[in-house]
Backbone atoms as SQL, in Angstrom:
CREATE TABLE atoms (id INTEGER PRIMARY KEY, chain TEXT, resi INTEGER, resn TEXT, atom TEXT, x REAL, y REAL, z REAL);
INSERT INTO atoms VALUES
  (1, 'A', 1, 'MET', 'N', 1.051, 97.522, -152.901),
  (2, 'A', 1, 'MET', 'CA', 1.405, 98.224, -154.120),
  (3, 'A', 1, 'MET', 'C', 1.886, 97.205, -155.146),
  (4, 'A', 2, 'SER', 'N', 1.364, 97.344, -156.337),
  (5, 'A', 2, 'SER', 'CA', 1.821, 96.460, -157.403),
  (6, 'A', 2, 'SER', 'C', 1.594, 97.140, -158.745),
  (7, 'A', 3, 'TYR', 'N', 2.382, 96.709, -159.703),
  (8, 'A', 3, 'TYR', 'CA', 2.190, 97.231, -161.054),
  (9, 'A', 3, 'TYR', 'C', 0.824, 96.831, -161.589),
  (10, 'A', 4, 'SER', 'N', 0.325, 95.703, -161.107),
  (11, 'A', 4, 'SER', 'CA', -0.992, 95.241, -161.537),
  (12, 'A', 4, 'SER', 'C', -2.090, 96.232, -161.130),
  (13, 'A', 5, 'SER', 'N', -2.023, 96.732, -159.906),
  (14, 'A', 5, 'SER', 'CA', -3.062, 97.676, -159.471),
  (15, 'A', 5, 'SER', 'C', -2.899, 99.020, -160.173),
  (16, 'A', 6, 'ILE', 'N', -1.659, 99.424, -160.463),
  (17, 'A', 6, 'ILE', 'CA', -1.466, 100.661, -161.234),
  (18, 'A', 6, 'ILE', 'C', -2.094, 100.513, -162.609),
  (19, 'A', 7, 'GLN', 'N', -1.862, 99.366, -163.238),
  (20, 'A', 7, 'GLN', 'CA', -2.431, 99.132, -164.568),
  (21, 'A', 7, 'GLN', 'C', -3.950, 99.132, -164.529),
  (22, 'A', 8, 'ARG', 'N', -4.526, 98.538, -163.494),
  (23, 'A', 8, 'ARG', 'CA', -5.995, 98.548, -163.370),
  (24, 'A', 8, 'ARG', 'C', -6.515, 99.970, -163.218),
  (25, 'A', 9, 'ALA', 'N', -5.798, 100.785, -162.443),
  (26, 'A', 9, 'ALA', 'CA', -6.217, 102.176, -162.267),
  (27, 'A', 9, 'ALA', 'C', -6.109, 102.937, -163.587),
  (28, 'A', 10, 'ILE', 'N', -5.041, 102.704, -164.336),
  (29, 'A', 10, 'ILE', 'CA', -4.870, 103.374, -165.623),
  (30, 'A', 10, 'ILE', 'C', -6.006, 103.019, -166.578),
  (31, 'A', 11, 'GLN', 'N', -6.486, 101.800, -166.491),
  (32, 'A', 11, 'GLN', 'CA', -7.566, 101.348, -167.377),
  (33, 'A', 11, 'GLN', 'C', -8.960, 101.636, -166.816),
  (34, 'A', 12, 'ASP', 'N', -9.046, 102.186, -165.631),
  (35, 'A', 12, 'ASP', 'CA', -10.324, 102.471, -164.977),
  (36, 'A', 12, 'ASP', 'C', -10.959, 103.705, -165.625),
  (37, 'A', 13, 'GLN', 'N', -11.967, 103.490, -166.449),
  (38, 'A', 13, 'GLN', 'CA', -12.579, 104.590, -167.190),
  (39, 'A', 13, 'GLN', 'C', -13.218, 105.621, -166.261),
  (40, 'A', 14, 'GLN', 'N', -13.756, 105.181, -165.139),
  (41, 'A', 14, 'GLN', 'CA', -14.360, 106.135, -164.213),
  (42, 'A', 14, 'GLN', 'C', -13.302, 107.051, -163.601),
  (43, 'A', 15, 'LEU', 'N', -12.152, 106.508, -163.281),
  (44, 'A', 15, 'LEU', 'CA', -11.063, 107.338, -162.771),
  (45, 'A', 15, 'LEU', 'C', -10.565, 108.272, -163.867),
  (46, 'A', 16, 'LYS', 'N', -10.417, 107.755, -165.064),
  (47, 'A', 16, 'LYS', 'CA', -9.955, 108.582, -166.185),
  (48, 'A', 16, 'LYS', 'C', -10.933, 109.724, -166.451),
  (49, 'A', 17, 'ASP', 'N', -12.226, 109.447, -166.366),
  (50, 'A', 17, 'ASP', 'CA', -13.234, 110.499, -166.570),
  (51, 'A', 17, 'ASP', 'C', -13.103, 111.601, -165.517),
  (52, 'A', 18, 'ARG', 'N', -12.787, 111.226, -164.297),
  (53, 'A', 18, 'ARG', 'CA', -12.600, 112.225, -163.240),
  (54, 'A', 18, 'ARG', 'C', -11.341, 113.051, -163.491),
  (55, 'A', 19, 'VAL', 'N', -10.291, 112.420, -163.987),
  (56, 'A', 19, 'VAL', 'CA', -9.057, 113.137, -164.332),
  (57, 'A', 19, 'VAL', 'C', -9.328, 114.120, -165.472),
  (58, 'A', 20, 'ILE', 'N', -10.090, 113.692, -166.457),
  (59, 'A', 20, 'ILE', 'CA', -10.456, 114.574, -167.577),
  (60, 'A', 20, 'ILE', 'C', -11.228, 115.780, -167.057),
  (61, 'A', 21, 'SER', 'N', -12.192, 115.544, -166.187),
  (62, 'A', 21, 'SER', 'CA', -12.999, 116.638, -165.642),
  (63, 'A', 21, 'SER', 'C', -12.150, 117.619, -164.844),
  (64, 'A', 22, 'ALA', 'N', -11.264, 117.101, -164.009),
  (65, 'A', 22, 'ALA', 'CA', -10.395, 117.969, -163.211),
  (66, 'A', 22, 'ALA', 'C', -9.471, 118.777, -164.115),
  (67, 'A', 23, 'SER', 'N', -8.965, 118.146, -165.151),
  (68, 'A', 23, 'SER', 'CA', -8.051, 118.826, -166.076),
  (69, 'A', 23, 'SER', 'C', -8.762, 119.932, -166.844),
  (70, 'A', 24, 'LEU', 'N', -9.961, 119.654, -167.304),
  (71, 'A', 24, 'LEU', 'CA', -10.722, 120.669, -168.029),
  (72, 'A', 24, 'LEU', 'C', -11.046, 121.842, -167.109),
  (73, 'A', 25, 'GLN', 'N', -11.415, 121.535, -165.879),
  (74, 'A', 25, 'GLN', 'CA', -11.700, 122.605, -164.927),
  (75, 'A', 25, 'GLN', 'C', -10.461, 123.478, -164.712),
  (76, 'A', 26, 'GLN', 'N', -9.302, 122.879, -164.575),
  (77, 'A', 26, 'GLN', 'CA', -8.074, 123.652, -164.398),
  (78, 'A', 26, 'GLN', 'C', -7.764, 124.483, -165.645),
  (79, 'A', 27, 'ALA', 'N', -7.950, 123.888, -166.807),
  (80, 'A', 27, 'ALA', 'CA', -7.653, 124.602, -168.055),
  (81, 'A', 27, 'ALA', 'C', -8.573, 125.803, -168.254),
  (82, 'A', 28, 'LEU', 'N', -9.814, 125.678, -167.838),
  (83, 'A', 28, 'LEU', 'CA', -10.787, 126.750, -168.047),
  (84, 'A', 28, 'LEU', 'C', -10.793, 127.796, -166.932),
  (85, 'A', 29, 'ASN', 'N', -10.460, 127.385, -165.715),
  (86, 'A', 29, 'ASN', 'CA', -10.652, 128.274, -164.567),
  (87, 'A', 29, 'ASN', 'C', -9.375, 128.710, -163.863),
  (88, 'A', 30, 'ASN', 'N', -8.240, 128.203, -164.273),
  (89, 'A', 30, 'ASN', 'CA', -6.994, 128.528, -163.592),
  (90, 'A', 30, 'ASN', 'C', -5.960, 128.953, -164.638),
  (91, 'A', 31, 'PRO', 'N', -5.709, 130.248, -164.766),
  (92, 'A', 31, 'PRO', 'CA', -4.787, 130.724, -165.803),
  (93, 'A', 31, 'PRO', 'C', -3.387, 130.115, -165.722),
  (94, 'A', 32, 'THR', 'N', -2.965, 129.721, -164.531),
  (95, 'A', 32, 'THR', 'CA', -1.654, 129.082, -164.394),
  (96, 'A', 32, 'THR', 'C', -1.560, 127.860, -165.297),
  (97, 'A', 33, 'PHE', 'N', -2.662, 127.152, -165.444),
  (98, 'A', 33, 'PHE', 'CA', -2.688, 125.940, -166.257),
  (99, 'A', 33, 'PHE', 'C', -3.329, 126.179, -167.620),
  (100, 'A', 34, 'GLY', 'N', -4.355, 126.997, -167.651),
  (101, 'A', 34, 'GLY', 'CA', -5.080, 127.234, -168.896),
  (102, 'A', 34, 'GLY', 'C', -4.292, 127.995, -169.937),
  (103, 'A', 35, 'ASP', 'N', -3.341, 128.805, -169.492),
  (104, 'A', 35, 'ASP', 'CA', -2.547, 129.597, -170.434),
  (105, 'A', 35, 'ASP', 'C', -1.324, 128.844, -170.953),
  (106, 'A', 36, 'THR', 'N', -1.263, 127.551, -170.742),
  (107, 'A', 36, 'THR', 'CA', -0.166, 126.745, -171.254),
  (108, 'A', 36, 'THR', 'C', -0.574, 126.083, -172.572),
  (109, 'A', 37, 'VAL', 'N', 0.405, 125.564, -173.283),
  (110, 'A', 37, 'VAL', 'CA', 0.123, 124.818, -174.511),
  (111, 'A', 37, 'VAL', 'C', -0.773, 123.634, -174.204),
  (112, 'A', 38, 'PHE', 'N', -0.446, 122.908, -173.137),
  (113, 'A', 38, 'PHE', 'CA', -1.261, 121.757, -172.765),
  (114, 'A', 38, 'PHE', 'C', -2.671, 122.193, -172.378),
  (115, 'A', 39, 'GLY', 'N', -2.794, 123.303, -171.671),
  (116, 'A', 39, 'GLY', 'CA', -4.116, 123.818, -171.309),
  (117, 'A', 39, 'GLY', 'C', -4.965, 124.096, -172.532),
  (118, 'A', 40, 'GLN', 'N', -4.374, 124.660, -173.552),
  (119, 'A', 40, 'GLN', 'CA', -5.097, 124.923, -174.794),
  (120, 'A', 40, 'GLN', 'C', -5.495, 123.620, -175.480),
  (121, 'A', 41, 'GLN', 'N', -4.633, 122.600, -175.398),
  (122, 'A', 41, 'GLN', 'CA', -4.966, 121.293, -175.965),
  (123, 'A', 41, 'GLN', 'C', -6.140, 120.664, -175.219),
  (124, 'A', 42, 'VAL', 'N', -6.139, 120.818, -173.902),
  (125, 'A', 42, 'VAL', 'CA', -7.220, 120.255, -173.085),
  (126, 'A', 42, 'VAL', 'C', -8.546, 120.935, -173.401),
  (127, 'A', 43, 'VAL', 'N', -8.532, 122.241, -173.577),
  (128, 'A', 43, 'VAL', 'CA', -9.769, 122.953, -173.926),
  (129, 'A', 43, 'VAL', 'C', -10.280, 122.480, -175.281),
  (130, 'A', 44, 'ALA', 'N', -9.379, 122.278, -176.228),
  (131, 'A', 44, 'ALA', 'CA', -9.775, 121.843, -177.569),
  (132, 'A', 44, 'ALA', 'C', -10.244, 120.390, -177.582),
  (133, 'A', 45, 'ASN', 'N', -9.631, 119.556, -176.751),
  (134, 'A', 45, 'ASN', 'CA', -9.971, 118.129, -176.709),
  (135, 'A', 45, 'ASN', 'C', -9.685, 117.605, -175.300),
  (136, 'A', 46, 'PRO', 'N', -10.661, 117.658, -174.410),
  (137, 'A', 46, 'PRO', 'CA', -10.428, 117.273, -173.019),
  (138, 'A', 46, 'PRO', 'C', -9.868, 115.860, -172.840),
  (139, 'A', 47, 'TYR', 'N', -10.136, 114.975, -173.780),
  (140, 'A', 47, 'TYR', 'CA', -9.703, 113.582, -173.627),
  (141, 'A', 47, 'TYR', 'C', -8.195, 113.425, -173.660),
  (142, 'A', 48, 'VAL', 'N', -7.498, 114.399, -174.222),
  (143, 'A', 48, 'VAL', 'CA', -6.037, 114.348, -174.224),
  (144, 'A', 48, 'VAL', 'C', -5.506, 114.342, -172.787),
  (145, 'A', 49, 'ALA', 'N', -6.205, 114.982, -171.886),
  (146, 'A', 49, 'ALA', 'CA', -5.783, 115.036, -170.487),
  (147, 'A', 49, 'ALA', 'C', -5.874, 113.666, -169.829),
  (148, 'A', 50, 'GLY', 'N', -6.897, 112.916, -170.161),
  (149, 'A', 50, 'GLY', 'CA', -7.026, 111.576, -169.590),
  (150, 'A', 50, 'GLY', 'C', -5.854, 110.695, -169.976),
  (151, 'A', 51, 'ASP', 'N', -5.484, 110.750, -171.244),
  (152, 'A', 51, 'ASP', 'CA', -4.365, 109.932, -171.710),
  (153, 'A', 51, 'ASP', 'C', -3.043, 110.388, -171.103),
  (154, 'A', 52, 'ARG', 'N', -2.870, 111.676, -170.932),
  (155, 'A', 52, 'ARG', 'CA', -1.591, 112.217, -170.458),
  (156, 'A', 52, 'ARG', 'C', -1.434, 112.148, -168.940),
  (157, 'A', 53, 'LEU', 'N', -2.524, 112.282, -168.199),
  (158, 'A', 53, 'LEU', 'CA', -2.415, 112.417, -166.744),
  (159, 'A', 53, 'LEU', 'C', -2.915, 111.227, -165.937),
  (160, 'A', 54, 'ILE', 'N', -3.559, 110.253, -166.570),
  (161, 'A', 54, 'ILE', 'CA', -4.071, 109.117, -165.802),
  (162, 'A', 54, 'ILE', 'C', -2.940, 108.326, -165.147),
  (163, 'A', 55, 'GLY', 'N', -1.819, 108.177, -165.838),
  (164, 'A', 55, 'GLY', 'CA', -0.692, 107.437, -165.265),
  (165, 'A', 55, 'GLY', 'C', -0.167, 108.061, -163.985),
  (166, 'A', 56, 'PRO', 'N', 0.156, 109.349, -164.006),
  (167, 'A', 56, 'PRO', 'CA', 0.616, 109.972, -162.765),
  (168, 'A', 56, 'PRO', 'C', -0.405, 109.901, -161.619),
  (169, 'A', 57, 'VAL', 'N', -1.686, 110.059, -161.923),
  (170, 'A', 57, 'VAL', 'CA', -2.707, 109.952, -160.881),
  (171, 'A', 57, 'VAL', 'C', -2.726, 108.528, -160.321),
  (172, 'A', 58, 'ALA', 'N', -2.682, 107.547, -161.210),
  (173, 'A', 58, 'ALA', 'CA', -2.694, 106.149, -160.770),
  (174, 'A', 58, 'ALA', 'C', -1.500, 105.832, -159.879),
  (175, 'A', 59, 'ILE', 'N', -0.336, 106.370, -160.228),
  (176, 'A', 59, 'ILE', 'CA', 0.866, 106.118, -159.426),
  (177, 'A', 59, 'ILE', 'C', 0.802, 106.865, -158.096),
  (178, 'A', 60, 'ASP', 'N', 0.359, 108.114, -158.109),
  (179, 'A', 60, 'ASP', 'CA', 0.277, 108.890, -156.875),
  (180, 'A', 60, 'ASP', 'C', -0.658, 108.251, -155.849),
  (181, 'A', 61, 'TYR', 'N', -1.721, 107.623, -156.306),
  (182, 'A', 61, 'TYR', 'CA', -2.733, 107.086, -155.386),
  (183, 'A', 61, 'TYR', 'C', -2.866, 105.573, -155.498),
  (184, 'A', 62, 'GLU', 'N', -1.762, 104.915, -155.854),
  (185, 'A', 62, 'GLU', 'CA', -1.784, 103.468, -156.017),
  (186, 'A', 62, 'GLU', 'C', -2.127, 102.748, -154.716),
  (187, 'A', 63, 'ASP', 'N', -1.666, 103.251, -153.579),
  (188, 'A', 63, 'ASP', 'CA', -1.963, 102.578, -152.302),
  (189, 'A', 63, 'ASP', 'C', -3.461, 102.577, -152.016),
  (190, 'A', 64, 'ALA', 'N', -4.094, 103.718, -152.181),
  (191, 'A', 64, 'ALA', 'CA', -5.541, 103.813, -151.932),
  (192, 'A', 64, 'ALA', 'C', -6.316, 102.933, -152.900),
  (193, 'A', 65, 'TYR', 'N', -5.901, 102.954, -154.161),
  (194, 'A', 65, 'TYR', 'CA', -6.606, 102.167, -155.175),
  (195, 'A', 65, 'TYR', 'C', -6.458, 100.676, -154.886),
  (196, 'A', 66, 'GLU', 'N', -5.237, 100.244, -154.596),
  (197, 'A', 66, 'GLU', 'CA', -5.016, 98.824, -154.333),
  (198, 'A', 66, 'GLU', 'C', -5.739, 98.376, -153.060),
  (199, 'A', 67, 'SER', 'N', -5.737, 99.202, -152.039),
  (200, 'A', 67, 'SER', 'CA', -6.465, 98.864, -150.804),
  (201, 'A', 67, 'SER', 'C', -7.951, 98.671, -151.083),
  (202, 'A', 68, 'ALA', 'N', -8.494, 99.508, -151.945),
  (203, 'A', 68, 'ALA', 'CA', -9.910, 99.379, -152.311),
  (204, 'A', 68, 'ALA', 'C', -10.160, 98.080, -153.065),
  (205, 'A', 69, 'LEU', 'N', -9.249, 97.720, -153.948),
  (206, 'A', 69, 'LEU', 'CA', -9.393, 96.450, -154.672),
  (207, 'A', 69, 'LEU', 'C', -9.364, 95.272, -153.707),
  (208, 'A', 70, 'ILE', 'N', -8.424, 95.299, -152.794),
  (209, 'A', 70, 'ILE', 'CA', -8.293, 94.214, -151.816),
  (210, 'A', 70, 'ILE', 'C', -9.539, 94.122, -150.940),
  (211, 'A', 71, 'ALA', 'N', -10.125, 95.275, -150.624),
  (212, 'A', 71, 'ALA', 'CA', -11.334, 95.304, -149.788),
  (213, 'A', 71, 'ALA', 'C', -12.598, 94.939, -150.567),
  (214, 'A', 72, 'GLY', 'N', -12.458, 94.710, -151.873),
  (215, 'A', 72, 'GLY', 'CA', -13.613, 94.307, -152.672),
  (216, 'A', 72, 'GLY', 'C', -14.479, 95.455, -153.142),
  (217, 'A', 73, 'ARG', 'N', -13.947, 96.664, -153.096),
  (218, 'A', 73, 'ARG', 'CA', -14.713, 97.811, -153.582),
  (219, 'A', 73, 'ARG', 'C', -14.813, 97.706, -155.094),
  (220, 'A', 74, 'GLY', 'N', -16.011, 97.795, -155.612),
  (221, 'A', 74, 'GLY', 'CA', -16.240, 97.555, -157.023),
  (222, 'A', 74, 'GLY', 'C', -15.885, 98.691, -157.953),
  (223, 'A', 75, 'ALA', 'N', -15.819, 99.913, -157.453),
  (224, 'A', 75, 'ALA', 'CA', -15.580, 101.061, -158.331),
  (225, 'A', 75, 'ALA', 'C', -14.597, 102.031, -157.687),
  (226, 'A', 76, 'PRO', 'N', -13.346, 101.616, -157.492),
  (227, 'A', 76, 'PRO', 'CA', -12.411, 102.498, -156.794),
  (228, 'A', 76, 'PRO', 'C', -12.144, 103.810, -157.529),
  (229, 'A', 77, 'GLY', 'N', -12.234, 103.826, -158.827),
  (230, 'A', 77, 'GLY', 'CA', -12.009, 105.065, -159.567),
  (231, 'A', 77, 'GLY', 'C', -13.163, 106.039, -159.493),
  (232, 'A', 78, 'HIS', 'N', -14.338, 105.541, -159.165),
  (233, 'A', 78, 'HIS', 'CA', -15.539, 106.377, -159.071),
  (234, 'A', 78, 'HIS', 'C', -15.780, 106.859, -157.641),
  (235, 'A', 79, 'ASP', 'N', -15.432, 106.027, -156.684),
  (236, 'A', 79, 'ASP', 'CA', -15.766, 106.305, -155.291),
  (237, 'A', 79, 'ASP', 'C', -14.888, 107.421, -154.731),
  (238, 'A', 80, 'VAL', 'N', -15.502, 108.543, -154.410),
  (239, 'A', 80, 'VAL', 'CA', -14.759, 109.730, -153.981),
  (240, 'A', 80, 'VAL', 'C', -14.186, 109.602, -152.571),
  (241, 'A', 81, 'ASP', 'N', -14.534, 108.555, -151.859),
  (242, 'A', 81, 'ASP', 'CA', -13.915, 108.347, -150.552),
  (243, 'A', 81, 'ASP', 'C', -12.620, 107.540, -150.674),
  (244, 'A', 82, 'ILE', 'N', -12.324, 107.020, -151.846),
  (245, 'A', 82, 'ILE', 'CA', -11.080, 106.274, -152.065),
  (246, 'A', 82, 'ILE', 'C', -10.013, 107.214, -152.612),
  (247, 'A', 83, 'ILE', 'N', -10.295, 107.828, -153.729),
  (248, 'A', 83, 'ILE', 'CA', -9.448, 108.885, -154.287),
  (249, 'A', 83, 'ILE', 'C', -10.350, 110.108, -154.381),
  (250, 'A', 84, 'THR', 'N', -10.075, 111.090, -153.552),
  (251, 'A', 84, 'THR', 'CA', -10.957, 112.252, -153.471),
  (252, 'A', 84, 'THR', 'C', -10.757, 113.176, -154.671),
  (253, 'A', 85, 'ASP', 'N', -11.711, 114.059, -154.867),
  (254, 'A', 85, 'ASP', 'CA', -11.560, 115.071, -155.914),
  (255, 'A', 85, 'ASP', 'C', -10.341, 115.954, -155.628),
  (256, 'A', 86, 'ALA', 'N', -10.110, 116.249, -154.351),
  (257, 'A', 86, 'ALA', 'CA', -8.935, 117.050, -153.988),
  (258, 'A', 86, 'ALA', 'C', -7.641, 116.307, -154.327),
  (259, 'A', 87, 'ASN', 'N', -7.633, 114.977, -154.150),
  (260, 'A', 87, 'ASN', 'CA', -6.460, 114.183, -154.541),
  (261, 'A', 87, 'ASN', 'C', -6.203, 114.303, -156.033),
  (262, 'A', 88, 'ILE', 'N', -7.265, 114.164, -156.819),
  (263, 'A', 88, 'ILE', 'CA', -7.122, 114.231, -158.274),
  (264, 'A', 88, 'ILE', 'C', -6.669, 115.618, -158.699),
  (265, 'A', 89, 'GLU', 'N', -7.270, 116.645, -158.131),
  (266, 'A', 89, 'GLU', 'CA', -6.872, 118.011, -158.469),
  (267, 'A', 89, 'GLU', 'C', -5.392, 118.239, -158.153),
  (268, 'A', 90, 'ALA', 'N', -4.955, 117.781, -156.995),
  (269, 'A', 90, 'ALA', 'CA', -3.545, 117.959, -156.614),
  (270, 'A', 90, 'ALA', 'C', -2.614, 117.233, -157.581),
  (271, 'A', 91, 'ALA', 'N', -2.975, 116.023, -157.969),
  (272, 'A', 91, 'ALA', 'CA', -2.136, 115.264, -158.894),
  (273, 'A', 91, 'ALA', 'C', -2.121, 115.906, -160.280),
  (274, 'A', 92, 'VAL', 'N', -3.271, 116.366, -160.744),
  (275, 'A', 92, 'VAL', 'CA', -3.347, 117.039, -162.043),
  (276, 'A', 92, 'VAL', 'C', -2.462, 118.279, -162.033),
  (277, 'A', 93, 'GLN', 'N', -2.550, 119.067, -160.984),
  (278, 'A', 93, 'GLN', 'CA', -1.726, 120.278, -160.903),
  (279, 'A', 93, 'GLN', 'C', -0.241, 119.934, -160.822),
  (280, 'A', 94, 'ALA', 'N', 0.100, 118.932, -160.034),
  (281, 'A', 94, 'ALA', 'CA', 1.506, 118.569, -159.855),
  (282, 'A', 94, 'ALA', 'C', 2.144, 118.017, -161.127),
  (283, 'A', 95, 'HIS', 'N', 1.343, 117.373, -161.957),
  (284, 'A', 95, 'HIS', 'CA', 1.889, 116.705, -163.141),
  (285, 'A', 95, 'HIS', 'C', 1.531, 117.408, -164.452),
  (286, 'A', 96, 'TRP', 'N', 0.967, 118.611, -164.343),
  (287, 'A', 96, 'TRP', 'CA', 0.594, 119.367, -165.541),
  (288, 'A', 96, 'TRP', 'C', 1.847, 119.615, -166.382),
  (289, 'A', 97, 'PRO', 'N', 1.851, 119.262, -167.650),
  (290, 'A', 97, 'PRO', 'CA', 3.039, 119.462, -168.476),
  (291, 'A', 97, 'PRO', 'C', 3.394, 120.948, -168.617),
  (292, 'A', 98, 'GLN', 'N', 4.650, 121.236, -168.416),
  (293, 'A', 98, 'GLN', 'CA', 5.148, 122.604, -168.546),
  (294, 'A', 98, 'GLN', 'C', 5.395, 122.932, -170.013),
  (295, 'A', 99, 'ASP', 'N', 5.269, 124.191, -170.330),
  (296, 'A', 99, 'ASP', 'CA', 5.595, 124.635, -171.674),
  (297, 'A', 99, 'ASP', 'C', 7.103, 124.496, -171.913),
  (298, 'A', 100, 'PRO', 'N', 7.478, 124.213, -173.145),
  (299, 'A', 100, 'PRO', 'CA', 8.906, 124.165, -173.453),
  (300, 'A', 100, 'PRO', 'C', 9.562, 125.517, -173.178),
  (301, 'A', 101, 'ALA', 'N', 10.783, 125.477, -172.733),
  (302, 'A', 101, 'ALA', 'CA', 11.492, 126.718, -172.410),
  (303, 'A', 101, 'ALA', 'C', 11.921, 127.450, -173.669);
């Protein structure tokens, strides 16, 4: 684990694209998330989700990402056997911004 690998994951466009896709799917198909202010922002501009949620995803799965880098895997953010779609979905749901009280 290192801040360097977290930073690489944050800058990994393929990982960010997967986070955007998962976020849009949640905003459109899951009222728990779609009926929030953030959900409405994601529907209007899905890229906002990549900027807001890539950090938490990178931190949650930093061990898997760094292990892939050490093993010489060329596309850890794209490879679904390193960070699965279920991993991304769980992180997106766990870190979804709550509406102000």
